[in-house]
C-alpha positions as CSV (number, residue, x, y, z in Angstrom):
1,X,-31.5,67.8,79.9
2,X,-34.0,70.6,80.5
3,X,-36.4,70.8,83.5
4,X,-39.4,70.3,81.3
5,X,-38.0,67.0,79.9
6,X,-37.4,65.8,83.5
7,X,-41.0,66.7,84.5
8,X,-42.5,64.9,81.5
9,X,-40.4,61.8,82.1
10,X,-41.1,61.8,85.8
11,X,-44.8,61.9,85.2
12,X,-44.7,59.1,82.6
13,X,-42.4,56.9,84.7
14,X,-44.5,57.3,87.8
15,X,-47.7,56.7,85.9
16,X,-46.3,53.5,84.4
17,X,-44.9,52.3,87.7
18,X,-48.4,52.7,89.2
19,X,-49.9,50.8,86.2
20,X,-52.1,53.8,85.3
21,X,-52.9,54.2,81.6
22,X,-53.0,57.6,80.0
23,X,-56.8,57.1,79.6
24,X,-57.2,56.4,83.3
25,X,-55.1,59.4,84.2
26,X,-57.2,61.5,81.9
27,X,-60.5,60.3,83.4
28,X,-59.4,60.6,87.0
29,X,-57.7,64.0,86.6
30,X,-60.3,65.5,84.4
31,X,-57.6,66.5,81.9
32,X,-57.8,65.9,78.2
33,X,-55.8,62.9,77.0
34,X,-54.1,65.0,74.4
35,X,-52.8,67.4,77.2
36,X,-51.4,64.4,79.1
37,X,-49.6,63.1,76.0
38,X,-48.1,66.6,75.4
39,X,-46.9,66.8,79.0
40,X,-45.4,63.3,79.0
41,X,-43.8,63.7,75.6
42,X,-42.3,67.0,76.8
43,X,-44.0,69.1,74.1
44,X,-45.1,71.6,76.6
45,X,-45.2,72.3,80.4
46,X,-48.6,73.6,81.4
47,X,-49.6,75.8,84.2
48,X,-49.4,74.3,87.8
49,X,-53.1,73.3,87.9
50,X,-52.8,70.3,85.6
51,X,-49.7,69.1,87.3
52,X,-51.4,69.3,90.7
53,X,-54.3,67.3,89.3
54,X,-51.9,64.6,88.0
55,X,-50.1,64.6,91.4
56,X,-53.4,64.1,93.2
57,X,-54.4,61.1,91.0
58,X,-51.0,59.5,91.6
59,X,-51.0,60.3,95.4
60,X,-47.8,62.3,95.3
61,X,-46.7,65.9,96.1
62,X,-46.4,68.4,93.3
63,X,-42.7,68.6,94.1
64,X,-42.2,65.0,93.1
65,X,-42.4,66.2,89.5
66,X,-40.4,69.4,89.9
67,X,-37.3,68.5,91.8
68,X,-34.9,65.9,93.3
69,X,-35.8,65.7,97.0
70,X,-33.3,64.1,99.2
71,X,-32.6,66.4,102.1
72,X,-34.3,65.4,105.4
73,X,-33.0,68.4,107.4
74,X,-33.2,72.1,106.8
75,X,-32.6,73.4,103.2
76,X,-30.9,76.7,102.8
77,X,-31.1,78.5,99.4
78,X,-28.7,81.3,98.9
79,X,-29.4,84.2,96.6
80,X,-26.5,83.1,94.6
81,X,-28.0,79.6,94.1
82,X,-30.5,80.6,91.4
83,X,-30.9,77.4,89.4
84,X,-32.5,76.9,86.0
85,X,-36.1,78.0,86.1
86,X,-39.1,75.9,85.1
87,X,-41.3,77.7,82.6
88,X,-45.1,77.4,82.7
89,X,-47.7,78.4,80.2
90,X,-50.5,80.9,80.7
91,X,-53.1,78.0,80.6
92,X,-54.7,79.4,77.4
93,X,-55.2,77.5,74.2
94,X,-51.9,78.8,72.6
95,X,-50.0,77.8,75.8
96,X,-47.4,80.6,75.7
97,X,-44.8,80.5,78.5
98,X,-45.6,83.3,80.9
99,X,-43.8,82.4,84.2
100,X,-40.4,81.1,85.2
101,X,-40.4,79.3,88.5
102,X,-37.3,79.0,90.7
103,X,-37.7,76.5,93.6
104,X,-36.5,77.6,97.0
105,X,-36.7,74.1,98.4
106,X,-36.1,71.7,95.6
107,X,-34.0,69.3,97.7
108,X,-36.3,69.2,100.8
109,X,-37.7,65.8,101.2
110,X,-41.3,65.3,102.4
111,X,-42.3,68.9,102.3
112,X,-45.9,70.1,102.1
113,X,-45.3,73.6,100.8
114,X,-43.8,74.6,97.5
115,X,-42.0,78.0,97.8
116,X,-40.9,79.7,94.6
117,X,-39.5,82.9,93.3
118,X,-41.5,83.5,90.1
119,X,-40.5,85.8,87.2
120,X,-43.7,86.8,85.5
121,X,-43.1,87.6,81.8
122,X,-44.8,90.6,80.2
123,X,-47.5,89.3,77.9
124,X,-50.7,90.4,76.3
125,X,-51.7,86.8,75.6
126,X,-55.1,85.6,76.5
127,X,-55.3,83.5,79.7
128,X,-57.8,81.0,81.2
129,X,-58.6,80.7,84.9
130,X,-57.7,77.4,86.6
131,X,-58.3,75.8,90.0
132,X,-56.8,73.1,92.1
133,X,-57.0,71.9,95.7
134,X,-54.9,73.8,98.2
135,X,-53.8,77.3,99.1
136,X,-51.5,79.9,97.7
137,X,-49.6,82.8,99.2
138,X,-48.1,85.5,97.0
139,X,-45.8,88.4,98.0
140,X,-44.9,90.9,95.2
141,X,-41.2,91.7,95.0
142,X,-41.1,93.8,91.8
143,X,-43.6,95.2,89.3
144,X,-47.4,95.0,89.6
145,X,-49.4,91.8,89.2
146,X,-53.1,91.2,88.4
147,X,-54.9,88.3,90.0
148,X,-58.2,87.2,88.7
149,X,-59.8,85.3,91.5
150,X,-63.4,84.0,90.8
151,X,-65.3,87.2,89.8
152,X,-62.9,89.5,91.5
153,X,-59.7,91.2,90.3
154,X,-56.8,92.3,92.6
155,X,-53.8,94.5,91.7
156,X,-50.8,94.1,93.9
157,X,-47.6,96.2,94.0
158,X,-44.2,95.6,95.7
159,X,-44.8,94.8,99.4
160,X,-48.4,93.7,98.8
161,X,-49.4,90.1,99.4
162,X,-52.5,87.8,99.0
163,X,-53.4,84.5,100.5
164,X,-56.2,82.5,98.9
165,X,-57.9,79.1,98.5
166,X,-56.8,77.9,95.1
167,X,-59.9,75.8,94.6
168,X,-61.5,79.1,93.4
169,X,-60.7,79.6,89.7
170,X,-57.8,82.1,89.4
171,X,-54.9,83.4,87.3
172,X,-51.8,85.4,88.1
173,X,-50.2,87.6,85.5
174,X,-48.3,90.8,84.9
175,X,-50.4,93.9,85.0
176,X,-50.3,96.4,82.1
177,X,-47.9,94.1,80.1
178,X,-45.0,94.8,82.5
179,X,-42.8,92.1,83.9
180,X,-43.0,91.3,87.6
181,X,-41.3,89.1,90.3
182,X,-43.1,87.4,93.2
183,X,-42.5,85.1,96.1
184,X,-45.2,82.4,96.0
185,X,-45.9,79.5,98.3
186,X,-48.2,76.8,97.1
187,X,-49.7,74.2,99.4
188,X,-51.5,71.2,97.9
189,X,-52.8,68.4,100.1
190,X,-51.9,64.9,99.0
């Protein structure tokens, strides 16, 4: 079973266990009901922002959808432990996959941060800015990335980092249609 199927099923199962209808989830999250149906039926896996909005409505961490958390103590992830990535779209209307996320703490129970290694796929596709509660930290490992943040644009190269409030509309993508790799830590309050 792929990660996207697990994510859709987890969202649907959690929503149903909390007796929340798709219509209520749509209204409370501000997401289109068609988008919720596509997510739950595993037709696509959107950018992080819609998943964060769904998590907030349900009162759970983002990681609840992305992993199996059972470890109470420290979690060590070795460089040889690269698991199957979770692909996310570019948040545009055509919803093309543009990032593969590899969790660095998928078994850590009760965490408040979501650390990832993210492979950013080269793409000339259109994108849309999105926002969600919380904060993000990005450190560039390979390539150059472009971050649209509100009305500003930032270009970061290997060794550069940025920390920002994710409530401001933003989008992270490869610069000049070249692939990149980043370390990202996402914090979202419950």
